[in-house]
N, C-alpha and C positions, 0 to 999 in steps of 0.2 A: 492638563493633559489626560485625556481618557484612558482608563485602563479596561481592556476587552480580553476576558478570559474565555477561551473555546476550547470545550473539552472534545476530544477525539472520541468518535465512535468506535474506531478500530481497536482492535486487541494489540498487545505489543508484537506478537508474531506477526500478525497482518501488517504493522507498521514496518516489520523487518522486511519481510516479503516487498511491500512495495517500495521500498527503498532500493532493493535488488533489483526491481523492475525498472525504477526510473533511472539505473545504471546500464542498462541494457542487457541483462542476464535473461537467459530463457529459463524456463521452468525446470528443465533439467538441472542446469547450472546451481539454480538455486536450492533444488532438492538436494544436490551434493554437498554444497556450502552448508547449508542448515541440517544436514542428517536428515531429512524428512523423505517421506516418499513424495513421488511426482503426483499422488492422488492427493495428498496432503495439500502439498503447494497449491495444486487447482482448486482445493475447497476453499484455500485461503483467497484466492483470485477471485471466485464467484461471491464471496462473501463481501470483499471490497467493493467488488461493482454493486452489490446491493446496497451497501450502507451507504455509498457515494451518490446512489441512484445515477449510475453512469451505464453509457451503452457501449462504452471498451475500456480499456486500460488509459490510455491517453486522457480521456476523459476524467477517468478517477483520479490519476496523478495531478491534473488541473484543479480539480473540486478539492483534493487534500491540502495542495499547497495554498490555492486562494484562501480556505479556512482554519489554515497554521494547524493542520493535523500532524504534518510533518515538518520536518525544516528543510529548506532547499539547499542539499547538498550537490555540490558540482565535482 
């Protein structure tokens, strides 16, 4: 069996924001739950897009799942 270890380029906070986005929460909802400003959440979203080289959050989520950056939570 081959062992593949992929390190995520996302910070823990970016990963948390992405997981909340996967659940369908809005930026305002994420900000309230994580006790962050909406500007901070938006900064994390921009960083996620840049690091995943995605055009939108759906593409960023797909990239994160395909590369094992986050676990697929249902």
